[in-house]
N, C-alpha and C positions, 0 to 999 in steps of 0.2 A: 500531304500524303495521308489517306484515310487509315492505313494500317498503323502508322505511327500514333495517330490519335487514339485508336482502339487499344493499342498496347499500353500507351500511357495511362489511359483510364483504367485498364485492368490492373496495372501495377499499383496505381494510386488506391484503388479499391482494396487490393490485397494487403497493402501496407496499413491501410486504415483498420482493417479487421485485425491484423496482428497487433497493432498499437492498442486497440480497444481491449484485446485479450490480455495484454501485458498490464494495462491499467487495472483491469478487473482483478487480475491475480494479486497485484500489489495492494490495491485498496481493500478488496474483500477478504483476502486471507491474512495478509500481514497486519493491516490496521484494524479492521473490524473483528477479525478472529481473535487477535490479541486482546482487544478491548473487551470482547465478550467473555473471554476466560477470566480476565482480571475482575470484571464486574461480578461474575458468577462466584468468584472466590469470596468476595465481601458481602454479597447479597444473594445467597443461594435460593431463596424462595421466590424471587422476582425474575421475570424475563426482561432483559434490558432492550432498549430501543436501538435502532440502527444509528441514529445520530450520537447517542451516548457511547456506543461501542466504538464508533469512529474517533470521537474526541479522546476517549480514554486510551485507545490504541495509539493515537498520535502522540499523546503525552508520554506513554510508556516508551515508545521508540525514541522520542526526543531525550528522555532521561537516560536511556541506554547509550545513545550517541554522546551525550554530555559526560556520562560516567567513563566511557571509553576514551574520550578526549582527555579528561582529567587524569586518568590512569596513565595514559601515554605521556603526558607532560610530567607526571611525577616520576615515571621510570626513566625518562630520557634527560630530565633537566636537573 
């Protein structure tokens, strides 16, 4: 059925676009944005690179998750 193939390809393409947008949202805003803010707090005169922002943002969110986990354990246990 040619219509089934066309519909499947269209749906696959649409889902790929939506997935890419979600990935960009998470990566660009949450990781790199957070890293950029943290780096700029400690080094206001320098413009940080993309890799440094991503790494620092990942470390910040890992620390937030670890802190939330430890706080949860402390309050419930």
